C-alpha positions in Angstrom: 0.0 0.1 0.0 1.3 3.4 -1.0 -1.0 5.4 1.4 0.9 3.3 4.3 3.6 6.3 5.0 1.2 9.0 4.5 -1.5 7.6 7.1 1.9 7.1 9.7 3.0 10.4 8.9 -0.3 12.1 9.3 -1.3 10.3 13.1 2.4 11.2 14.1 1.6 15.0 13.0 -1.6 15.1 14.8 -0.7 13.4 17.9 2.1 15.9 18.1 0.2 18.6 17.4 -2.2 17.5 20.3 0.8 17.2 22.7 2.0 20.7 22.0 -1.7 22.0 22.6 -2.7 20.0 25.5 0.1 19.2 27.4 3.3 21.4 26.7 1.6 24.8 26.2 -0.4 24.3 29.4 2.8 23.2 31.6 4.6 26.3 30.3 2.0 28.6 31.1 1.4 27.6 35.1 4.3 25.5 36.0 5.9 28.3 38.0 2.7 29.8 39.6 3.4 30.6 43.0 1.4 29.7 45.9 -1.1 32.7 46.8 -0.2 34.4 50.1 -2.6 32.6 52.2 -2.1 29.0 51.1 -0.6 27.2 53.5 1.3 23.6 53.1 -0.4 20.8 54.6 0.5 19.2 57.9 1.2 15.9 58.7 -2.3 15.1 59.9 -3.5 16.8 57.0 -2.2 14.7 54.7 -2.9 11.8 56.6 -6.3 12.9 56.2 -6.1 13.4 52.2 -4.9 9.9 52.3 -8.1 8.8 53.9 -9.8 10.8 51.4 -8.4 9.6 48.4 -8.5 5.8 49.9 -12.2 6.3 50.6 -12.8 7.6 46.9 -14.5 10.8 48.0 -13.0 12.2 44.7 -15.4 10.3 42.9 -18.2 12.1 44.0 -17.0 15.5 45.0 -14.9 17.8 43.0 -12.7 20.5 44.1 -12.7 23.0 41.3 -15.4 25.8 41.5 -16.2 27.3 38.1 -16.3 30.8 37.0 -19.7 32.3 37.3 -20.0 32.4 33.4 -19.7 28.6 33.4 -21.9 27.7 36.3 -23.7 28.8 39.3 -20.7 27.7 41.9 -20.6 31.0 43.2 -24.3 31.2 43.8 -24.3 27.9 45.4 -22.0 29.2 48.3 -18.9 27.3 46.8 -16.7 30.2 47.1 -14.8 31.8 44.0 -13.7 30.1 41.1 -10.6 28.5 41.5 -7.1 29.4 40.2 -3.9 27.7 39.3 -2.2 28.6 42.4 -4.9 26.9 44.6 -3.4 23.5 43.9 0.4 24.1 44.6 0.7 22.0 47.7 -1.7 19.0 46.2 0.2 16.1 44.8 -1.7 14.4 43.0 -4.5 17.0 42.5 -8.1 16.1 43.7 -10.1 18.1 41.2 -12.4 15.2 40.7 -14.8 15.0 37.7 -18.3 14.4 38.8 -20.5 16.4 41.3 -22.9 13.4 42.7 -22.0 15.9 46.2 -21.2 19.4 46.7 -17.7 21.1 45.6 -15.5 20.7 48.7 -12.7 23.2 47.8 -13.8 25.5 50.4 -15.7 23.3 53.1 -13.3 24.4 55.7 -14.9 27.7 55.7 -18.5 26.4 54.7 -18.8 24.0 57.2 -15.6 24.6 59.8 -17.1 22.6 62.8 -15.0 19.3 63.3 -18.4 17.9 65.0 -20.6 18.5 62.1 -18.0 16.7 59.6 -17.7 13.8 62.2 -21.3 13.3 62.7 -22.0 14.0 58.9 -19.2 10.9 57.8 -21.0 8.7 60.6 -24.5 9.2 59.3 -24.9 11.9 56.2 -28.8 11.7 56.4 -28.8 12.6 60.1 -27.5 16.1 58.7 -28.7 16.4 55.5 -31.8 14.3 54.6 -31.5 14.1 50.8 -28.0 13.0 51.2 -26.7 10.3 48.6 -23.5 10.1 50.4 -22.8 6.7 52.2 -21.9 6.5 55.9 -18.6 5.5 56.9 -18.9 3.6 60.2 -16.0 1.7 59.9 -13.9 5.0 61.0 -15.5 5.3 64.2 -16.0 2.8 67.2 -19.3 2.4 68.7 -18.6 1.6 72.4 -20.6 1.4 76.2 -18.0 4.1 77.4 -15.0 6.5 75.6 -11.9 6.4 77.2 -10.6 9.8 78.5 -8.3 10.5 75.4 -10.9 9.4 72.8 -13.0 11.9 70.8 -16.8 11.0 71.5 -18.9 12.2 68.3 -21.8 14.2 69.3 -24.9 13.0 67.0 -28.6 14.1 66.8 -30.9 12.0 69.0 -32.4 10.1 66.1 -28.9 9.1 64.7 -27.0 8.7 68.5 -27.1 4.8 68.7 -29.0 4.0 72.2 -27.1 3.6 75.3 -23.7 3.9 73.4 -21.2 6.1 72.5 -19.6 6.8 68.9 -16.0 7.5 68.9 -13.6 8.8 66.2 -10.7 6.4 65.0 -7.2 8.5 64.3 -7.9 8.0 60.7 -11.2 10.1 60.7 -9.8 12.8 63.0 -7.2 13.1 60.2 -9.7 13.4 57.5 -11.7 16.2 59.4 -8.4 17.9 59.5 -8.0 17.7 55.8 -11.5 19.3 54.9 -11.2 21.9 57.6 -8.0 22.6 55.8 -9.7 23.3 52.5 -10.2 27.0 53.0 -9.8 28.9 50.0 -11.0 32.2 51.2 -7.9 34.6 50.8 -7.9 37.2 47.8 -6.5 35.8 44.5 -4.8 38.9 42.7 -4.4 39.2 39.0 -1.1 38.0 37.3 1.4 40.9 37.2 1.7 41.9 33.5 5.2 40.9 31.7 
């Protein structure tokens, strides 16, 4: 076949253009983006919590990338300002997400700063948001007759509280809550300086 070299050459040219346009140009545009002034690196507890977030598949239902108002009503939903590249300087891997079965968590540390609320919601989401489709994570908690003095007891609504028992948070859920509380992207974002 005389067209095989043309086909292979055309495929390689198309692939090369795609790599340049979709990988190299964006990389060179944002590779040196500094962290915004208000963004802090994660603590060791927050990094452990981030691993729990990844391990339990939270990223499958929650995004961490509010869109600009020209693309969607994220700001009207109270999810915070639109994300910018600098917001993700300390994120490896990036947990942008691809679906929104649940709300965007980019700014959940501002919207729901209470550790009690976060713990209770992870134990039984429908006890806090009736229409929630989020699964509960009971394996991150212990249900006991009595808590030890150094354990964190989860304060639940009466209709969720197990009768005659206390719910105690395990260390991994405490780290997860610290990670969620660290998602505070409420610092000002300045436009890039002209070059």
